[in-house]
Structure formats: structure tokens, C-alpha cells
PDB file as gemmi writes it, atoms N, CA and C in Angstrom:
CRYST1    1.000    1.000    1.000  90.00  90.00  90.00 P 1                      
ATOM      1  N   MET A   1     -10.937  12.993   8.054  1.00  0.00           N  
ATOM      2  CA  MET A   1     -10.414  11.655   7.965  1.00  0.00           C  
ATOM      3  C   MET A   1     -11.244  10.829   6.980  1.00  0.00           C  
ATOM      4  N   GLN A   2     -12.551  11.060   6.950  1.00  0.00           N  
ATOM      5  CA  GLN A   2     -13.401  10.297   6.034  1.00  0.00           C  
ATOM      6  C   GLN A   2     -13.041  10.590   4.572  1.00  0.00           C  
ATOM      7  N   ARG A   3     -12.739  11.846   4.282  1.00  0.00           N  
ATOM      8  CA  ARG A   3     -12.329  12.206   2.916  1.00  0.00           C  
ATOM      9  C   ARG A   3     -10.992  11.521   2.562  1.00  0.00           C  
ATOM     10  N   PHE A   4     -10.073  11.520   3.504  1.00  0.00           N  
ATOM     11  CA  PHE A   4      -8.786  10.852   3.294  1.00  0.00           C  
ATOM     12  C   PHE A   4      -8.991   9.365   3.005  1.00  0.00           C  
ATOM     13  N   LEU A   5      -9.824   8.699   3.811  1.00  0.00           N  
ATOM     14  CA  LEU A   5     -10.080   7.273   3.617  1.00  0.00           C  
ATOM     15  C   LEU A   5     -10.739   7.006   2.268  1.00  0.00           C  
ATOM     16  N   ASP A   6     -11.659   7.866   1.873  1.00  0.00           N  
ATOM     17  CA  ASP A   6     -12.324   7.711   0.583  1.00  0.00           C  
ATOM     18  C   ASP A   6     -11.320   7.837  -0.566  1.00  0.00           C  
ATOM     19  N   ARG A   7     -10.457   8.822  -0.487  1.00  0.00           N  
ATOM     20  CA  ARG A   7      -9.455   9.020  -1.546  1.00  0.00           C  
ATOM     21  C   ARG A   7      -8.400   7.913  -1.529  1.00  0.00           C  
ATOM     22  N   PHE A   8      -8.029   7.467  -0.351  1.00  0.00           N  
ATOM     23  CA  PHE A   8      -7.112   6.328  -0.238  1.00  0.00           C  
ATOM     24  C   PHE A   8      -7.728   5.109  -0.914  1.00  0.00           C  
ATOM     25  N   GLY A   9      -8.991   4.853  -0.620  1.00  0.00           N  
ATOM     26  CA  GLY A   9      -9.680   3.708  -1.205  1.00  0.00           C  
ATOM     27  C   GLY A   9      -9.734   3.783  -2.714  1.00  0.00           C  
ATOM     28  N   GLY A  10     -10.052   4.961  -3.246  1.00  0.00           N  
ATOM     29  CA  GLY A  10     -10.101   5.118  -4.698  1.00  0.00           C  
ATOM     30  C   GLY A  10      -8.741   4.948  -5.348  1.00  0.00           C  
ATOM     31  N   ALA A  11      -7.715   5.495  -4.738  1.00  0.00           N  
ATOM     32  CA  ALA A  11      -6.365   5.413  -5.307  1.00  0.00           C  
ATOM     33  C   ALA A  11      -5.832   3.987  -5.285  1.00  0.00           C  
ATOM     34  N   VAL A  12      -5.983   3.313  -4.158  1.00  0.00           N  
ATOM     35  CA  VAL A  12      -5.485   1.940  -4.063  1.00  0.00           C  
ATOM     36  C   VAL A  12      -6.305   1.012  -4.957  1.00  0.00           C  
ATOM     37  N   ALA A  13      -7.604   1.247  -5.037  1.00  0.00           N  
ATOM     38  CA  ALA A  13      -8.448   0.432  -5.918  1.00  0.00           C  
ATOM     39  C   ALA A  13      -8.029   0.591  -7.374  1.00  0.00           C  
ATOM     40  N   MET A  14      -7.590   1.784  -7.764  1.00  0.00           N  
ATOM     41  CA  MET A  14      -7.124   1.986  -9.131  1.00  0.00           C  
ATOM     42  C   MET A  14      -5.910   1.094  -9.418  1.00  0.00           C  
ATOM     43  N   VAL A  15      -5.006   0.996  -8.454  1.00  0.00           N  
ATOM     44  CA  VAL A  15      -3.842   0.119  -8.609  1.00  0.00           C  
ATOM     45  C   VAL A  15      -4.299  -1.337  -8.673  1.00  0.00           C  
ATOM     46  N   VAL A  16      -5.195  -1.719  -7.782  1.00  0.00           N  
ATOM     47  CA  VAL A  16      -5.695  -3.104  -7.750  1.00  0.00           C  
ATOM     48  C   VAL A  16      -6.412  -3.442  -9.051  1.00  0.00           C  
ATOM     49  N   ASN A  17      -7.258  -2.539  -9.521  1.00  0.00           N  
ATOM     50  CA  ASN A  17      -8.014  -2.788 -10.748  1.00  0.00           C  
ATOM     51  C   ASN A  17      -7.107  -2.864 -11.970  1.00  0.00           C  
ATOM     52  N   SER A  18      -6.020  -2.110 -11.962  1.00  0.00           N  
ATOM     53  CA  SER A  18      -5.112  -2.069 -13.114  1.00  0.00           C  
ATOM     54  C   SER A  18      -4.082  -3.188 -13.107  1.00  0.00           C  
ATOM     55  N   LEU A  19      -3.500  -3.470 -11.946  1.00  0.00           N  
ATOM     56  CA  LEU A  19      -2.361  -4.385 -11.868  1.00  0.00           C  
ATOM     57  C   LEU A  19      -2.670  -5.735 -11.239  1.00  0.00           C  
ATOM     58  N   ASP A  20      -3.766  -5.832 -10.512  1.00  0.00           N  
ATOM     59  CA  ASP A  20      -4.146  -7.065  -9.820  1.00  0.00           C  
ATOM     60  C   ASP A  20      -2.989  -7.628  -8.989  1.00  0.00           C  
ATOM     61  N   PRO A  21      -2.463  -6.843  -8.031  1.00  0.00           N  
ATOM     62  CA  PRO A  21      -1.320  -7.310  -7.238  1.00  0.00           C  
ATOM     63  C   PRO A  21      -1.728  -8.426  -6.271  1.00  0.00           C  
ATOM     64  N   ASP A  22      -0.756  -9.224  -5.870  1.00  0.00           N  
ATOM     65  CA  ASP A  22      -1.001 -10.277  -4.881  1.00  0.00           C  
ATOM     66  C   ASP A  22      -1.116  -9.705  -3.474  1.00  0.00           C  
ATOM     67  N   VAL A  23      -0.443  -8.583  -3.246  1.00  0.00           N  
ATOM     68  CA  VAL A  23      -0.444  -7.947  -1.930  1.00  0.00           C  
ATOM     69  C   VAL A  23      -0.127  -6.463  -2.105  1.00  0.00           C  
ATOM     70  N   ILE A  24      -0.609  -5.644  -1.189  1.00  0.00           N  
ATOM     71  CA  ILE A  24      -0.271  -4.222  -1.151  1.00  0.00           C  
ATOM     72  C   ILE A  24       0.433  -3.982   0.174  1.00  0.00           C  
ATOM     73  N   VAL A  25       1.638  -3.410   0.113  1.00  0.00           N  
ATOM     74  CA  VAL A  25       2.411  -3.127   1.319  1.00  0.00           C  
ATOM     75  C   VAL A  25       2.533  -1.612   1.453  1.00  0.00           C  
ATOM     76  N   LEU A  26       2.045  -1.083   2.557  1.00  0.00           N  
ATOM     77  CA  LEU A  26       2.137   0.352   2.806  1.00  0.00           C  
ATOM     78  C   LEU A  26       3.484   0.665   3.435  1.00  0.00           C  
ATOM     79  N   GLY A  27       4.080   1.757   3.010  1.00  0.00           N  
ATOM     80  CA  GLY A  27       5.380   2.149   3.534  1.00  0.00           C  
ATOM     81  C   GLY A  27       5.372   3.577   4.018  1.00  0.00           C  
ATOM     82  N   GLY A  28       6.488   3.998   4.564  1.00  0.00           N  
ATOM     83  CA  GLY A  28       6.637   5.363   5.040  1.00  0.00           C  
ATOM     84  C   GLY A  28       5.676   5.678   6.170  1.00  0.00           C  
ATOM     85  N   GLY A  29       5.331   6.934   6.268  1.00  0.00           N  
ATOM     86  CA  GLY A  29       4.443   7.385   7.330  1.00  0.00           C  
ATOM     87  C   GLY A  29       3.057   6.778   7.262  1.00  0.00           C  
ATOM     88  N   LEU A  30       2.594   6.445   6.051  1.00  0.00           N  
ATOM     89  CA  LEU A  30       1.272   5.835   5.915  1.00  0.00           C  
ATOM     90  C   LEU A  30       1.164   4.523   6.678  1.00  0.00           C  
ATOM     91  N   SER A  31       2.240   3.811   6.780  1.00  0.00           N  
ATOM     92  CA  SER A  31       2.186   2.520   7.461  1.00  0.00           C  
ATOM     93  C   SER A  31       1.865   2.650   8.942  1.00  0.00           C  
ATOM     94  N   ASN A  32       1.969   3.851   9.489  1.00  0.00           N  
ATOM     95  CA  ASN A  32       1.665   4.079  10.904  1.00  0.00           C  
ATOM     96  C   ASN A  32       0.205   4.450  11.159  1.00  0.00           C  
ATOM     97  N   VAL A  33      -0.587   4.594  10.096  1.00  0.00           N  
ATOM     98  CA  VAL A  33      -1.994   4.967  10.244  1.00  0.00           C  
ATOM     99  C   VAL A  33      -2.811   3.677  10.333  1.00  0.00           C  
ATOM    100  N   ASP A  34      -3.086   3.243  11.550  1.00  0.00           N  
ATOM    101  CA  ASP A  34      -3.730   1.947  11.784  1.00  0.00           C  
ATOM    102  C   ASP A  34      -5.081   1.798  11.096  1.00  0.00           C  
ATOM    103  N   ILE A  35      -5.809   2.865  10.963  1.00  0.00           N  
ATOM    104  CA  ILE A  35      -7.151   2.813  10.389  1.00  0.00           C  
ATOM    105  C   ILE A  35      -7.132   2.380   8.910  1.00  0.00           C  
ATOM    106  N   LEU A  36      -5.991   2.517   8.247  1.00  0.00           N  
ATOM    107  CA  LEU A  36      -5.900   2.118   6.839  1.00  0.00           C  
ATOM    108  C   LEU A  36      -6.034   0.614   6.657  1.00  0.00           C  
ATOM    109  N   TYR A  37      -5.694  -0.146   7.680  1.00  0.00           N  
ATOM    110  CA  TYR A  37      -5.750  -1.601   7.581  1.00  0.00           C  
ATOM    111  C   TYR A  37      -7.149  -2.146   7.860  1.00  0.00           C  
ATOM    112  N   SER A  38      -8.036  -1.314   8.330  1.00  0.00           N  
ATOM    113  CA  SER A  38      -9.422  -1.733   8.589  1.00  0.00           C  
ATOM    114  C   SER A  38     -10.375  -0.916   7.717  1.00  0.00           C  
ATOM    115  N   GLU A  39     -10.641   0.320   8.109  1.00  0.00           N  
ATOM    116  CA  GLU A  39     -11.571   1.149   7.344  1.00  0.00           C  
ATOM    117  C   GLU A  39     -11.025   1.509   5.969  1.00  0.00           C  
ATOM    118  N   GLY A  40      -9.724   1.688   5.854  1.00  0.00           N  
ATOM    119  CA  GLY A  40      -9.119   1.961   4.544  1.00  0.00           C  
ATOM    120  C   GLY A  40      -9.324   0.796   3.602  1.00  0.00           C  
ATOM    121  N   ARG A  41      -9.170  -0.399   4.123  1.00  0.00           N  
ATOM    122  CA  ARG A  41      -9.411  -1.605   3.327  1.00  0.00           C  
ATOM    123  C   ARG A  41     -10.864  -1.669   2.859  1.00  0.00           C  
ATOM    124  N   ASP A  42     -11.787  -1.308   3.745  1.00  0.00           N  
ATOM    125  CA  ASP A  42     -13.209  -1.287   3.368  1.00  0.00           C  
ATOM    126  C   ASP A  42     -13.464  -0.305   2.230  1.00  0.00           C  
ATOM    127  N   GLN A  43     -12.779   0.833   2.263  1.00  0.00           N  
ATOM    128  CA  GLN A  43     -12.940   1.829   1.198  1.00  0.00           C  
ATOM    129  C   GLN A  43     -12.379   1.316  -0.131  1.00  0.00           C  
ATOM    130  N   VAL A  44     -11.272   0.608  -0.089  1.00  0.00           N  
ATOM    131  CA  VAL A  44     -10.721   0.024  -1.317  1.00  0.00           C  
ATOM    132  C   VAL A  44     -11.732  -0.949  -1.903  1.00  0.00           C  
ATOM    133  N   ALA A  45     -12.340  -1.762  -1.054  1.00  0.00           N  
ATOM    134  CA  ALA A  45     -13.328  -2.746  -1.508  1.00  0.00           C  
ATOM    135  C   ALA A  45     -14.501  -2.068  -2.206  1.00  0.00           C  
ATOM    136  N   ARG A  46     -14.881  -0.882  -1.769  1.00  0.00           N  
ATOM    137  CA  ARG A  46     -15.995  -0.154  -2.406  1.00  0.00           C  
ATOM    138  C   ARG A  46     -15.692   0.172  -3.861  1.00  0.00           C  
ATOM    139  N   TYR A  47     -14.431   0.476  -4.163  1.00  0.00           N  
ATOM    140  CA  TYR A  47     -14.045   0.919  -5.497  1.00  0.00           C  
ATOM    141  C   TYR A  47     -13.479  -0.197  -6.379  1.00  0.00           C  
ATOM    142  N   ALA A  48     -13.160  -1.331  -5.794  1.00  0.00           N  
ATOM    143  CA  ALA A  48     -12.577  -2.430  -6.573  1.00  0.00           C  
ATOM    144  C   ALA A  48     -13.622  -3.026  -7.511  1.00  0.00           C  
ATOM    145  N   PHE A  49     -13.176  -3.457  -8.676  1.00  0.00           N  
ATOM    146  CA  PHE A  49     -14.079  -4.019  -9.673  1.00  0.00           C  
ATOM    147  C   PHE A  49     -14.643  -5.373  -9.254  1.00  0.00           C  
ATOM    148  N   ASN A  50     -13.876  -6.148  -8.517  1.00  0.00           N  
ATOM    149  CA  ASN A  50     -14.320  -7.480  -8.113  1.00  0.00           C  
ATOM    150  C   ASN A  50     -15.411  -7.400  -7.057  1.00  0.00           C  
ATOM    151  N   ASP A  51     -16.264  -8.403  -7.039  1.00  0.00           N  
ATOM    152  CA  ASP A  51     -17.318  -8.455  -6.022  1.00  0.00           C  
ATOM    153  C   ASP A  51     -16.737  -8.657  -4.631  1.00  0.00           C  
ATOM    154  N   GLU A  52     -15.616  -9.386  -4.575  1.00  0.00           N  
ATOM    155  CA  GLU A  52     -14.962  -9.654  -3.296  1.00  0.00           C  
ATOM    156  C   GLU A  52     -13.516  -9.164  -3.369  1.00  0.00           C  
ATOM    157  N   PHE A  53     -13.147  -8.276  -2.465  1.00  0.00           N  
ATOM    158  CA  PHE A  53     -11.780  -7.742  -2.426  1.00  0.00           C  
ATOM    159  C   PHE A  53     -10.955  -8.601  -1.475  1.00  0.00           C  
ATOM    160  N   ILE A  54     -10.014  -9.382  -2.031  1.00  0.00           N  
ATOM    161  CA  ILE A  54      -9.245 -10.314  -1.205  1.00  0.00           C  
ATOM    162  C   ILE A  54      -7.765  -9.953  -1.100  1.00  0.00           C  
ATOM    163  N   THR A  55      -7.318  -8.930  -1.816  1.00  0.00           N  
ATOM    164  CA  THR A  55      -5.912  -8.530  -1.796  1.00  0.00           C  
ATOM    165  C   THR A  55      -5.539  -8.023  -0.403  1.00  0.00           C  
ATOM    166  N   PRO A  56      -4.561  -8.632   0.247  1.00  0.00           N  
ATOM    167  CA  PRO A  56      -4.168  -8.165   1.580  1.00  0.00           C  
ATOM    168  C   PRO A  56      -3.474  -6.801   1.522  1.00  0.00           C  
ATOM    169  N   ILE A  57      -3.764  -5.968   2.495  1.00  0.00           N  
ATOM    170  CA  ILE A  57      -3.048  -4.700   2.678  1.00  0.00           C  
ATOM    171  C   ILE A  57      -2.240  -4.866   3.955  1.00  0.00           C  
ATOM    172  N   LEU A  58      -0.915  -4.847   3.796  1.00  0.00           N  
ATOM    173  CA  LEU A  58      -0.019  -5.152   4.919  1.00  0.00           C  
ATOM    174  C   LEU A  58       0.858  -3.967   5.295  1.00  0.00           C  
ATOM    175  N   ARG A  59       1.296  -3.987   6.526  1.00  0.00           N  
ATOM    176  CA  ARG A  59       2.266  -3.020   7.038  1.00  0.00           C  
ATOM    177  C   ARG A  59       3.662  -3.537   6.681  1.00  0.00           C  
ATOM    178  N   ASN A  60       4.547  -2.646   6.288  1.00  0.00           N  
ATOM    179  CA  ASN A  60       5.915  -3.090   5.972  1.00  0.00           C  
ATOM    180  C   ASN A  60       6.608  -3.560   7.249  1.00  0.00           C  
ATOM    181  N   ILE A  61       7.640  -4.378   7.091  1.00  0.00           N  
ATOM    182  CA  ILE A  61       8.278  -4.949   8.280  1.00  0.00           C  
ATOM    183  C   ILE A  61       9.446  -4.112   8.801  1.00  0.00           C  
ATOM    184  N   HIS A  62       9.895  -3.111   8.023  1.00  0.00           N  
ATOM    185  CA  HIS A  62      11.049  -2.315   8.444  1.00  0.00           C  
ATOM    186  C   HIS A  62      10.680  -0.912   8.918  1.00  0.00           C  
ATOM    187  N   GLY A  63       9.406  -0.641   9.090  1.00  0.00           N  
ATOM    188  CA  GLY A  63       8.987   0.662   9.596  1.00  0.00           C  
ATOM    189  C   GLY A  63       9.155   1.778   8.579  1.00  0.00           C  
ATOM    190  N   ASP A  64       9.239   2.998   9.081  1.00  0.00           N  
ATOM    191  CA  ASP A  64       9.300   4.191   8.227  1.00  0.00           C  
ATOM    192  C   ASP A  64      10.508   4.217   7.301  1.00  0.00           C  
ATOM    193  N   SER A  65      11.552   3.500   7.651  1.00  0.00           N  
ATOM    194  CA  SER A  65      12.787   3.586   6.878  1.00  0.00           C  
ATOM    195  C   SER A  65      12.850   2.587   5.728  1.00  0.00           C  
ATOM    196  N   SER A  66      11.756   1.947   5.381  1.00  0.00           N  
ATOM    197  CA  SER A  66      11.774   0.956   4.301  1.00  0.00           C  
ATOM    198  C   SER A  66      12.232   1.554   2.980  1.00  0.00           C  
ATOM    199  N   GLY A  67      11.777   2.750   2.654  1.00  0.00           N  
ATOM    200  CA  GLY A  67      12.187   3.396   1.406  1.00  0.00           C  
ATOM    201  C   GLY A  67      13.675   3.681   1.380  1.00  0.00           C  
ATOM    202  N   VAL A  68      14.208   4.121   2.493  1.00  0.00           N  
ATOM    203  CA  VAL A  68      15.638   4.402   2.587  1.00  0.00           C  
ATOM    204  C   VAL A  68      16.431   3.109   2.441  1.00  0.00           C  
ATOM    205  N   ARG A  69      15.976   2.046   3.065  1.00  0.00           N  
ATOM    206  CA  ARG A  69      16.651   0.748   2.939  1.00  0.00           C  
ATOM    207  C   ARG A  69      16.678   0.298   1.490  1.00  0.00           C  
ATOM    208  N   GLY A  70      15.548   0.444   0.791  1.00  0.00           N  
ATOM    209  CA  GLY A  70      15.479   0.064  -0.616  1.00  0.00           C  
ATOM    210  C   GLY A  70      16.428   0.884  -1.477  1.00  0.00           C  
ATOM    211  N   ALA A  71      16.528   2.173  -1.187  1.00  0.00           N  
ATOM    212  CA  ALA A  71      17.430   3.041  -1.943  1.00  0.00           C  
ATOM    213  C   ALA A  71      18.888   2.626  -1.732  1.00  0.00           C  
ATOM    214  N   VAL A  72      19.241   2.267  -0.515  1.00  0.00           N  
ATOM    215  CA  VAL A  72      20.614   1.833  -0.226  1.00  0.00           C  
ATOM    216  C   VAL A  72      20.920   0.524  -0.959  1.00  0.00           C  
ATOM    217  N   VAL A  73      19.976  -0.403  -0.959  1.00  0.00           N  
ATOM    218  CA  VAL A  73      20.188  -1.673  -1.669  1.00  0.00           C  
ATOM    219  C   VAL A  73      20.363  -1.419  -3.150  1.00  0.00           C  
ATOM    220  N   ALA A  74      19.531  -0.559  -3.743  1.00  0.00           N  
ATOM    221  CA  ALA A  74      19.651  -0.250  -5.165  1.00  0.00           C  
ATOM    222  C   ALA A  74      20.993   0.420  -5.476  1.00  0.00           C  
ATOM    223  N   LEU A  75      21.417   1.339  -4.626  1.00  0.00           N  
ATOM    224  CA  LEU A  75      22.698   2.014  -4.830  1.00  0.00           C  
ATOM    225  C   LEU A  75      23.847   1.016  -4.752  1.00  0.00           C  
ATOM    226  N   ARG A  76      23.824   0.137  -3.776  1.00  0.00           N  
ATOM    227  CA  ARG A  76      24.886  -0.870  -3.630  1.00  0.00           C  
ATOM    228  C   ARG A  76      24.948  -1.774  -4.854  1.00  0.00           C  
ATOM    229  N   ARG A  77      23.788  -2.161  -5.373  1.00  0.00           N  
ATOM    230  CA  ARG A  77      23.761  -3.018  -6.560  1.00  0.00           C  
ATOM    231  C   ARG A  77      24.360  -2.291  -7.760  1.00  0.00           C  
ATOM    232  N   ASN A  78      24.047  -1.008  -7.890  1.00  0.00           N  
ATOM    233  CA  ASN A  78      24.587  -0.222  -9.015  1.00  0.00           C  
ATOM    234  C   ASN A  78      26.091  -0.028  -8.886  1.00  0.00           C  
ATOM    235  N   LEU A  79      26.575   0.160  -7.674  1.00  0.00           N  
ATOM    236  CA  LEU A  79      28.013   0.369  -7.472  1.00  0.00           C  
ATOM    237  C   LEU A  79      28.801  -0.922  -7.694  1.00  0.00           C  
ATOM    238  N   ILE A  80      28.208  -2.037  -7.341  1.00  0.00           N  
ATOM    239  CA  ILE A  80      28.893  -3.333  -7.486  1.00  0.00           C  
ATOM    240  C   ILE A  80      28.948  -3.744  -8.948  1.00  0.00           C  
ATOM    241  N   SER A  81      27.892  -3.505  -9.698  1.00  0.00           N  
ATOM    242  CA  SER A  81      27.859  -3.931 -11.109  1.00  0.00           C  
ATOM    243  C   SER A  81      28.390  -2.857 -12.007  1.00  0.00           C  
TER     244      SER A  81                                                      
END                                                                             
């Protein structure tokens, strides 16, 4: 688990360092891993370029099916236009 958290921290920090997002929302099965919102966040802070890591890491509001919901919305938009 420690290796997973370390790699999660490095990967998310790469996104934060490159894109400077306002928020990070975890989706799919990852959103069910509670430790990512505490210890995972600490690992991201280790790799982030800023002295203080303030970007929130949030759980999605639609659960595991968020990706499927997004795909359906995109498909509907393409079919309508």
C-alpha cells in the first residue's frame, strides 16, 4: 500500500505541477479508497513544487458510475448535434 500511495502521489503531483488545477476529483474504483483523501494527499504534497499544497482532492458525487454517466452525456450531445 505504501508503494501505491507513493506512486499515486507522484502521478497526481505531476498533473498538479503541469496544469495547476483548481480541484482534483477521483473517479471510478479509486474514489472508494478512503486513504487517498488523507495519506494520498500527503504523498501528493511531497512531490508538488509548491511549498504548500492547497489543491483539494475530492470524491466524485456519482460514485463508480461517473465515467459511464459522462460517456452517456457526451454521446447524447453528439447525437443531438
